[in-house]
N, C-alpha and C positions, 0 to 999 in steps of 0.2 A: 785399771780402767774398767768402766762398766760395760757390760755387754750391750752391743748395739750402738755405742757411741764411737764416732770416728773423728780423729784429728788429722788434718792434713790430707795426704794422699793415700792414706791407708784404706783398704777395703773393709767394709763392715764384716763382722763375723757372721757366717751363715749358720743360723740356728734352725733346728727343725720345728721350733714353735713360733717362728716369726709371723706366720699367717693366722695365728690364733686370735680370736676375738676375746672380748672380756668374758664370754660365756663358753668358750671352748671352740672346737672346730665346727664351722657351720655344716649342716647336713645338706647336700645337694638334692633338691626335689625335682624329680622328673615328671613332666606332664604326661598324662595318659593319652594314648593314641585313640582316636575316634571322636565321636560327637558328644557334645554336652547334652544335658537333659532337655534344654530348650530346643536344640537342634533336632533331637530325636522327635520331639513333639511336633515341631514344624514339618518335618518330613512325613510323619504319620498323617497329619492333617492334610497336607498337599496330596498325598497318595489317595486318601479317602475322597478328596474333592475330585481328583482326576478320574478315579474309578466310578464314582457316582455320576459325574458329568458325562462320562463316556457311556454309561448304561442308559442314562436318560436320553442322550443324543441318539443312541442306537434304537431305542424304542420309538422315539419320534420319527426317525428316518424310516424305520420299518413300517410304521403306520402310514406315513406319506407315500411310500412305495406301493403298499397294498391299496391305498385309496386311488392312486394313479392307475394301477392295473384295473381296478373295478371301473373307473371312468372310461378307460380305453376300451374295455370290453363292451360297456354300454354304448359307447360311440360307434363301435363296429356294428352292433346290432341295429342301431338307428340307420347307419349307412346302408346296410343290407336291405332294410325296409324301404328306404328311399329308392334304392336301385330297383327293387321289385315293383314299386309303384310306377316308376319311370318306364319300366319295361311294359307294364300293363297299358299305360297311356300310349306308348309307341305302337303296341300291337293293335289297340283299338283304332288309332288313327290310320295305321296301314290298312286295316281291314275296311275302314270306311272309304279310304282312297281307292282301294281295289274295287269295292262295290260301285263307287261313283264312276270309275274308269270303265267298268264292265257295262254300266248303264249307258254311258256316253257312246261306247263302241256299239252297243245294241241300237241306239238311236241312229247312229251313222249308217249302220248296216240296213236298217229299215228305210232310211232316206234313200240310200243307193238302190235298194230293191224297188222302191216306189218310182224312182227316176227311170230305172230300166223298164219298168212296166209302162210308165207314161210314154216312153220313147220307143216302145216296141212297134208302133205303127210305122216307124221310119225304116225298120230293118228289112232289107232285101226287096225294096220297091222298084228296083231298076238299076240302070248303070249309074255308078257314083253314089249310090245310097250306102249308108254305113252298115257294116256287119254287126252282129250281136256283140262280138268282142270289142268293137270300137265304141259302141254305145255304153257297155259296162265300164270300159276304161275311162270314157268321158265323165260318166256319173261318179265314179270313184275319185277321179281327179277333182271334180267340182266340190264334192262334200268333204274330202280329206283335206283339200286346200282351205276350205272354210273353217274346218275344225281341226287343223293340224296340231295346234297347240294342245288341244285336248287329247289327241292321240299320243303325243309325246309325254304328256302328264300321265296317261294311262300306262305307258311303257315304264316310266320311272316308278310309278306307284306299284306296279306289279313286281318290278325288280326289288323295291324296298320290302315288299311283303315276303318275297322268297328268301331274303337274307335272314341271318340269325338275329342280329340286333336291330338293324334298320335304323332309319332316322326320320325325323320330321322334315319333309321336303316342302317348305312353304311356297317356293316359286312354282313347284309342280301343282300344288293345291290351287294356287291362284290361276294358273294356266288352265287347269281342269274346270274351274268355275267359269272363267272367261269363255272357254270353248263351249261349255254347255249352254251358257247364255246366248252365244252367237248362233249355235245350232237351233235353239228355240226361236230366236228372232228370224232365222232363215225359214224355218218351218211355218211360222206364223205368216210371214210375207208370202210364201208360196201358196198357202191356203186362201189368201185374199185375192189371188189373181182372177180376173174375170174370164169366164169361159168364152173361147173364140169361136 
């Protein structure tokens, strides 16, 4: 019987050369571990792209941050200039309000003095005649009631001038102007009275 042929239930002969091909035993080729040449090139290109992109992004980001810092510093300088201008305007307004209040107070005092002088002939002329204190109190009440808004404005203007920052008090300014106008009107009317 020939080798490798089997009849019936007999097992084939185990031959050590049974796996041999026509050209001998095939040599098993093992693949190398790692990347192929294309894979290495792709990774190198990706790495260069990431490093280059990161460098460019960092430079752009640094330039933007520096620009923002410069703009913030310039904005702070402008804000300081505006604050100084605002403080100058407030100081000028407070000083003008203070001067106007002082002028109004001087006018009121002059009017009270004139009233007392005009009413001095009534003082101590007999039983029931007013005393000097009563005449002064009546004159003060008369002119301060007429120009009370101006006195309040003078007080608020003086308080604003004494403060560090102060503020523009437009109702006080309106009161001062209205009180001054009223005082001028009263003085003009008093000057036109006919002599009795």
